[in-house]
NULOPA-643259 format. One record per atom (N, C-alpha, C, O, CB): residue in three letters; z, x, y. Coordinates in steps of 0.2 Angstrom, whole numbers, plus 2048, in hexadecimal, padded with zeros to 3 digits. Glycine has a CB too. Example, Ala and Ser with C-alpha at 12.3 -4.5 7.8 and 13.67 -1.06 7.14 Angstrom:
// NULOPA-643259
ALA8278427E4;ALA82783E7EA;ALA8278427F0;ALA82A8477EF;ALA82D8397EA;SER8238407F5;SER8248447FB;SER827840800;SER828843806;SER81D8467FD;
END
This chain:
// NULOPA-643259
UNKBBAE02F0B;UNKBC2E01F0D;UNKBC6DFFF07;UNKBCBDFCF08;UNKBC3DFCF14;UNKBC4E00F02;UNKBC6DFFEFD;UNKBC8E06EFA;UNKBCEE08EF9;UNKBC2DFBEFA;UNKBC4E08EF9;UNKBC3E0FEF9;UNKBCBE13EFD;UNKBCFE15EFA;UNKBBBE11EFE;UNKBCCE14F03;UNKBCFE15F07;UNKBD4E12F06;UNKBD8E16F05;UNKBCCE15F0B;UNKBD7E0DF06;UNKBDDE08F04;UNKBDAE00F01;UNKBD6DFCF05;UNKBE4E07F0D;UNKBDBDFFEFC;UNKBD9DF6EFB;UNKBDFDF3EFF;UNKBE0DEDF00;UNKBD8DF2EF1;UNKBE3DF6F00;UNKBE9DF1F01;UNKBE7DEFF09;UNKBE8DE9F0B;UNKBF3DF5F02;UNKBE4DF2F0B;UNKBE0DEEF13;UNKBD9DEDF12;UNKBD5DEEF16;UNKBE0DF2F1A;UNKBD8DEBF0C;UNKBD1DEAF0D;UNKBCFDE2F0C;UNKBD4DDEF0B;UNKBCEDEFF07;UNKBC9DDFF0C;UNKBCADD4F0B;UNKBC9DD4F04;UNKBC3DD3F03;UNKBC3DCEF0F;UNKBCEDD4EFF;UNKBCBDD4EF8;UNKBD0DCBEF8;UNKBD5DC9EFC;UNKBCEDDFEF0;UNKBCBDCAEF3;UNKBCFDBFEEF;UNKBD4DC6EEC;UNKBD5DCCEED;UNKBC8DB7EE6;UNKBD8DC1EE8;UNKBDEDBFEE7;UNKBDEDC3EE0;UNKBE1DC8EDF;UNKBE0DB7EE7;UNKBD8DC0EDB;UNKBD7DC5ED8;UNKBD6DCCED8;UNKBD8DCFED4;UNKBD4DC3ED5;UNKBD3DCEEDC;UNKBD2DD3EDD;UNKBD6DD9EDE;UNKBD5DDFEDC;UNKBCFDD1EDF;UNKBDEDD7EE4;UNKBE3DD6EE6;UNKBE6DDBEDD;UNKBE8DE0EDB;UNKBE3DCDEE8;UNKBE6DD4EDC;UNKBEDDD4ED6;UNKBE7DDBED1;UNKBEADE0ECF;UNKBF0DC8ECE;UNKBE1DDBED1;UNKBDDDE2ECB;UNKBDFDE7ECF;UNKBE3DEAECD;UNKBD4DE2EC8;UNKBDDDE8ED6;UNKBE3DEEEDB;UNKBE8DF0ED9;UNKBEADF6ED9;UNKBE4DECEE0;UNKBECDEBED9;UNKBF4DECED8;UNKBF7DF2ED1;UNKBFADF7ED1;UNKBF6DE4ED6;UNKBF2DECECB;UNKBF4DEEEC6;UNKBF0DF5EC5;UNKBF4DF9EC1;UNKBF3DE8EC2;UNKBEBDF8EC7;UNKBE8DFDEC4;UNKBEBE03ECA;UNKBEAE09EC9;UNKBDFDFBEC4;UNKBEEE00ED0;UNKBF1E05ED4;UNKBF9E06ECE;UNKBFCE0BECB;UNKBF2E02EDE;UNKBFAE01ECE;UNKC03E04EC8;UNKC01E07EC4;UNKC05E0CEC3;UNKC07DFDEC3;UNKBFAE09EBD;UNKBF9E0AEB9;UNKBF6E11EBB;UNKBF5E15EB6;UNKBF6E05EB8;UNKBF6E13EBF;UNKBF1E19EC0;UNKBF7E1FEC3;UNKBF6E25EC3;UNKBEAE17EC7;UNKBFEE1AEC6;UNKC02E1FECA;UNKC09E1EEC6;UNKC0CE22EC3;UNKC02E1DED3;UNKC09E19EC6;UNKC0FE18EC0;UNKC0FE16EB7;UNKC13E12EB5;UNKC13E13EC3;UNKC0CE18EB5;UNKC0AE12EAC;UNKC10E14EAB;UNKC12E0EEAA;UNKC04E14EA4;UNKC15E18EAA;UNKC1BE18EA4;UNKC1BE0FEA7;UNKC19E0AEA3;UNKC24E1FEA5;UNKC1EE0DEAF;UNKC20E06EB0;UNKC1EE00EB0;UNKC21DFBEB2;UNKC21E06EB4;UNKC19E00EAC;UNKC13DFBEA9;UNKC18DF6EA5;UNKC1BDF8EA0;UNKC0CDFEEA5;UNKC18DF0EA7;UNKC1CDECEA1;UNKC18DE6EA0;UNKC12DE7EA2;UNKC24DE9EA4;UNKC19DE2E9E;UNKC16DD9E9F;UNKC14DD6EA4;UNKC0FDD4EA4;UNKC1ADD4E9E;UNKC1ADD6EA9;UNKC18DD3EAF;UNKC11DD7EB2;UNKC10DD3EB7;UNKC1EDD3EB2;UNKC0EDDBEB2;UNKC09DDFEB4;UNKC02DDBEB1;UNKBFEDDAEB5;UNKC09DE8EB1;UNKC02DD9EAA;UNKBFDDD5EA8;UNKBFFDD0EA8;UNKBFCDCEEA2;UNKBF9DD6EA4;UNKC03DCBEA9;UNKC06DC6EAB;UNKC00DC3EB3;UNKBFBDC0EB3;UNKC0FDC8EAD;UNKC04DC8EB8;UNKC03DC8EBD;UNKBFADC7EBE;UNKBF9DC3EC2;UNKC06DCEEBF;UNKBF4DCBEB9;UNKBEEDCBEB9;UNKBEEDC2EB5;UNKBEADBFEB7;UNKBEBDD4EB5;UNKBF1DC0EB1;UNKBEFDB9EAF;UNKBEEDB6EB3;UNKBE9DB4EB4;UNKBF2DB5EAB;UNKBF5DB4EB7;UNKBF5DB0EBD;UNKBEFDB0EC3;UNKBEEDACEC7;UNKBFBDB0EC0;UNKBECDB7EC2;UNKBE7DB6EC5;UNKBDFDB6EC4;UNKBDADB8EC7;UNKBE8DBAEC8;UNKBE0DB3EBD;UNKBD9DB0EBA;UNKBD6DB4EB4;UNKBD1DB3EB0;UNKBD3DB0EC0;UNKBDBDBCEB3;UNKBD6DBEEAF;UNKBD8DBCEA5;UNKBDCDB9EA2;UNKBD7DC6EB2;UNKBD4DBEEA4;UNKBD4DBDE9D;UNKBD7DC4E9A;UNKBD7DCAE9C;UNKBCBDBBE9A;UNKBD9DC0E93;UNKBDDDC6E8D;UNKBD4DCDE8E;UNKBD4DD3E8D;UNKBE0DBFE81;UNKBCFDCAE8E;UNKBCCDCFE8D;UNKBCCDD3E93;UNKBCEDD9E93;UNKBC5DCDE8A;UNKBC9DCFE9A;UNKBC7DD1E9F;UNKBD0DDAEA0;UNKBD0DE0EA3;UNKBC6DC7EA5;UNKBD3DD5E9E;UNKBD8DDCEA0;UNKBD9DE1E9D;UNKBDADE7EA0;UNKBDEDDCE9F;UNKBD8DE1E94;UNKBD6DE4E90;UNKBD1DECE93;UNKBD1DF2E92;UNKBD3DDFE8D;UNKBCADE6E98;UNKBC6DEAE9A;UNKBC9DF0EA1;UNKBC7DF6EA2;UNKBBFDE6E9B;UNKBCDDECEA4;UNKBD0DEDEAB;UNKBD3DF5EA8;UNKBD0DFAEA9;UNKBD6DE7EAD;UNKBDCDF4EA4;UNKBDCDF8EA1;UNKBD9E00E9E;UNKBDCE05E9F;UNKBDDDF5E9F;UNKBD1DFFE9A;UNKBCEE04E99;UNKBCAE06E9E;UNKBCBE0CE9E;UNKBCAE04E95;UNKBC6E03EA3;UNKBC6E06EA9;UNKBC9E0BEAB;UNKBC7E11EAA;UNKBC7E02EAC;UNKBCEE08EAF;UNKBD3E09EB3;UNKBD6E14EB0;UNKBD6E19EB2;UNKBD9E00EB1;UNKBD7E10EA9;UNKBDCE16EA6;UNKBD6E1DEA3;UNKBD7E23EA2;UNKBE0E11E9D;UNKBCEE1AEA4;UNKBC6E20EA1;UNKBC5E23EA9;UNKBC2E29EAA;UNKBBCE19E9E;UNKBC8E1FEAE;UNKBC7E23EB5;UNKBCBE27EB6;UNKBC9E2BEBA;UNKBC6E21EBA;UNKBD3E25EB3;UNKBD6E28EB6;UNKBD7E31EAF;UNKBDAE36EB1;UNKBDCE22EBA;UNKBD6E31EAB;UNKBD3E33EA4;UNKBCFE38EA9;UNKBD1E3DEAB;UNKBCEE2DE9F;UNKBC9E36EAB;UNKBC3E3BEAD;UNKBC2E3EEB4;UNKBBEE41EB6;UNKBBCE37EAB;UNKBC8E3CEB7;UNKBCBE3CEBD;UNKBCFE43EBA;UNKBCCE47EB7;UNKBD0E34EC1;UNKBD3E44EBA;UNKBDAE49EB5;UNKBD5E4FEB2;UNKBD7E55EB2;UNKBE0E43EAC;UNKBCEE4DEB0;UNKBCAE52EAC;UNKBC6E55EB3;UNKBC8E5AEB6;UNKBC4E4DEA5;UNKBC2E51EB5;UNKBBFE55EBC;UNKBC6E58EC1;UNKBC5E5DEC4;UNKBBAE4FEC2;UNKBCCE56EC2;UNKBD0E5BEC6;UNKBCDE61EC4;UNKBC8E65EC5;UNKBD9E5BEC5;UNKBD3E61EBE;UNKBD3E67EB9;UNKBCFE6CEBA;UNKBD1E72EBA;UNKBD2E66EB2;UNKBC9E6BEBA;UNKBC4E6FEBA;UNKBC0E70EC2;UNKBBCE74EC3;UNKBBFE6CEB3;UNKBC3E6BEC6;UNKBC3E6DECB;UNKBBBE69ECD;UNKBB8E6CED1;UNKBC5E75ECB;UNKBB9E66ECB;UNKBB2E63EC8;UNKBB0E60ED2;UNKBB4E5DED6;UNKBB3E5AEBF;UNKBABE63ED3;UNKBA8E65EDD;UNKBA9E5CEDD;UNKBA7E58ED9;UNKB9BE69EE1;UNKBACE5DEE2;UNKBADE54EE7;UNKBA4E54EE7;UNKBA0E58EE7;UNKBB2E54EF2;UNKBA4E4BEE8;UNKB9DE47EEC;UNKB9DE49EF3;UNKBA2E4BEF6;UNKB9EE3FEED;UNKB99E49EF6;UNKB99E49EFE;UNKB9EE46F00;UNKBA3E48F03;UNKB93E46F01;UNKB9CE3DF00;UNKBA4E37EFE;UNKBA9E38EFE;UNKBADE35F01;UNKBA4E34EFA;UNKBACE3CEF8;UNKBB2E3AEF5;UNKBB7E3DEFA;UNKBB6E3EF00;UNKBB3E3EEEE;UNKBBEE3CEF7;UNKBC4E3EEFE;UNKBC3E45EFD;UNKBBFE45EF9;UNKBCEE3CEFD;UNKBC4E4CEFF;UNKBC6E52EFC;UNKBCEE53EF9;UNKBD2E4FEFA;UNKBC4E57F02;UNKBCFE58EF6;UNKBD6E5AEF3;UNKBD9E59EFA;UNKBD7E5CEFF;UNKBD6E62EEF;UNKBE1E52EF9;UNKBE6E56EFE;UNKBE7E5DF01;UNKBE9E5DF07;UNKBECE57EFC;UNKBE4E63EFE;UNKBE8E69F00;UNKBE5E6DF02;UNKBE7E73F04;UNKBEAE6DEFC;UNKBDAE69F01;UNKBD6E69F06;UNKBD5E66F0B;UNKBCFE66F0E;UNKBD3E69F05;UNKBD9E63F0D;UNKBD7E5DF14;UNKBDBE61F18;UNKBDBE5FF1E;UNKBDAE54F14;UNKBDFE68F19;UNKBE2E6BF1E;UNKBDFE6EF27;UNKBE3E70F2B;UNKBE5E70F1B;
END
């Protein structure tokens, strides 16, 4: 369920906060503000965990863009490219 829509998954408050953060960092990186970090702190994340989350989310965004650029063949369980779903 998390892969399809994390908002509909039965997640803890901390996992929801992390998913919100990851979603925003992925979709709107230029709109990140201090309150995004504060939300993670309030959910129980310390600075090391926040740093790790930023690194992991950013790396996955980077490597996915590289894979998209060279059209890496998707694994069977992966959702196809939107234009190929038609």
